[in-house]
C-alpha positions in Angstrom: 0.0 0.0 0.0 1.3 3.4 -1.0 1.9 5.8 1.9 3.6 9.2 2.2 6.9 9.1 4.0 9.2 11.9 5.0 12.9 10.8 4.9 15.4 12.8 7.0 19.0 12.3 5.9 21.8 13.9 8.0 25.1 14.3 6.2 28.4 16.0 5.9 28.3 18.6 3.2 30.1 17.2 0.2 30.0 17.9 -3.5 28.1 15.2 -5.5 26.2 13.8 -2.5 22.8 15.1 -3.7 23.4 13.4 -7.1 24.3 10.1 -5.4 21.2 10.2 -3.1 18.8 11.0 -6.0 20.3 8.2 -8.1 19.2 5.7 -5.3 15.6 6.8 -6.0 16.0 6.9 -9.8 17.4 3.3 -9.9 14.3 2.1 -8.0 11.9 4.1 -10.2 10.7 6.1 -7.1 9.6 9.7 -7.7 10.7 12.3 -5.2 7.7 14.4 -4.5 9.7 17.0 -2.6 13.4 17.6 -1.7 14.8 20.2 0.6 18.4 20.6 1.9 19.6 22.9 4.6 21.9 23.1 7.5 20.8 21.3 10.7 20.9 22.2 14.3 24.3 20.5 14.6 27.2 22.6 13.2 28.7 21.1 10.0 25.7 18.7 9.4 23.3 19.1 6.6 19.7 17.8 6.5 17.9 16.4 3.5 14.1 16.3 3.8 12.7 14.0 1.1 9.0 13.2 0.6 8.0 10.0 -1.3 4.8 8.0 -1.8 5.8 4.3 -1.6 5.2 1.1 0.4 6.9 0.9 3.8 9.1 -2.0 2.7 10.5 0.1 -0.1 11.2 3.1 2.1 13.2 0.8 4.5 15.3 -0.4 1.6 15.9 3.1 0.3 16.9 4.4 3.7 19.4 1.5 4.1 20.9 2.3 0.7 21.2 6.0 1.6 23.0 5.1 4.8 25.7 3.2 2.8 26.9 6.6 1.4 30.1 7.5 3.2 29.1 11.1 4.0 25.7 10.1 5.4 25.7 10.0 9.2 22.2 8.6 9.6 18.9 8.5 7.7 15.4 8.1 9.2 11.9 7.7 7.7 8.7 9.0 9.3 5.0 9.2 8.6 3.4 12.6 8.3 1.8 12.0 11.7 5.3 11.8 13.3 6.4 15.1 11.8 5.5 18.8 11.9 5.9 20.0 8.3 5.2 23.0 6.1 5.8 24.4 2.7 6.1 28.0 1.6 4.4 29.3 -1.6 4.8 32.6 -3.4 2.2 34.0 -5.8 2.7 37.0 -8.1 -0.5 38.8 -9.1 -1.2 42.1 -10.9 -1.4 45.0 -8.6 -4.2 46.4 -10.8 -6.3 43.3 -9.7 -5.4 43.9 -6.1 -6.4 47.6 -6.1 -9.6 47.2 -8.3 -11.4 45.1 -5.7 -11.0 43.8 -2.2 -11.4 40.1 -3.2 -7.6 39.4 -3.4 -7.1 41.1 0.0 -10.0 39.1 1.4 -8.4 35.8 0.1 -5.1 36.7 1.6 -6.7 37.2 5.0 -8.9 34.2 4.7 -5.9 31.9 4.0 -3.6 33.5 6.6 -1.3 34.6 3.9 0.7 37.8 3.8 1.6 40.4 1.2 5.4 40.6 0.8 5.8 43.2 -1.8 3.7 45.7 -3.7 4.9 47.5 -6.8 3.2 49.4 -9.5 3.0 46.3 -11.7 2.7 43.3 -9.4 2.1 42.1 -5.8 3.8 39.1 -4.2 1.8 37.1 -1.7 3.3 34.4 0.6 1.4 31.5 2.1 2.9 28.9 4.6 1.1 25.6 5.0 0.6 22.1 3.8 0.6 21.5 0.0 -3.2 21.3 -0.1 -3.6 24.7 1.6 -1.1 26.4 -0.8 -2.7 24.8 -3.8 -6.2 25.9 -2.7 -5.0 29.5 -2.5 -3.4 29.2 -5.9 -6.7 27.9 -7.3 -8.7 30.8 -5.9 -6.1 33.4 -6.9 -5.8 32.0 -10.4 -9.4 33.0 -11.0 -8.0 36.6 -11.1 -4.8 35.6 -13.0 -1.6 34.4 -11.2 1.4 35.8 -13.1 3.9 33.4 -11.3 3.6 30.7 -8.7 6.3 28.7 -6.8 6.1 26.3 -3.9 9.0 25.2 -1.8 9.8 21.6 -0.8 8.6 20.3 2.5 10.5 21.3 5.6 9.9 19.1 8.6 10.9 18.3 12.2 9.9 15.4 14.3 7.2 15.6 16.9 9.4 13.6 19.3 10.9 15.8 22.0 14.3 14.2 21.3 16.5 14.6 18.3 17.3 11.0 17.3 20.4 12.1 15.4 21.9 13.6 18.6 21.3 10.2 20.4 22.9 8.3 17.4 26.0 10.6 17.4 26.4 10.3 21.2 26.3 6.5 21.0 28.7 6.5 18.1 31.2 8.7 19.9 30.9 6.5 23.0 31.7 3.5 20.8 34.6 5.2 19.1 36.1 6.3 22.5 35.9 2.7 23.8 37.8 1.4 20.8 40.8 3.8 21.5 
């Protein structure tokens, strides 16, 4: 049964690693729905957040393959219930439409969005939320003509009060110290 999983991959920051990780998905004919990379809370460690729709057995296999990469410290997979996640969307609309009626402003308020920039020619609106929420605002704004639209990848953190990577690194350091 297909299910949405959010994969968190903690890595050292090395050139070519993104390519090697995405090849793992490509070889298995798995589509990446969303991919975001940023620094993590631990200095020098990057975090990949990857969203996929696949059976759990396949996500386990993929996570195991990702962990075989030398620069990967640890990879985890989570269900959406285990994560707090959001996306950011930007919408560019004509300022003429914004000023000619209050419908756009009403939509912005109704969707808890905000206006980032207003120029003579265009207005940029930002919405943070789940994909369905940002898509719904796009659909409603597009009735007036959206000039440009972009949505970020998913960003996510675990609901668990403990950062599992910190626990993993502490155990690894303890093991390394005992070998010396």
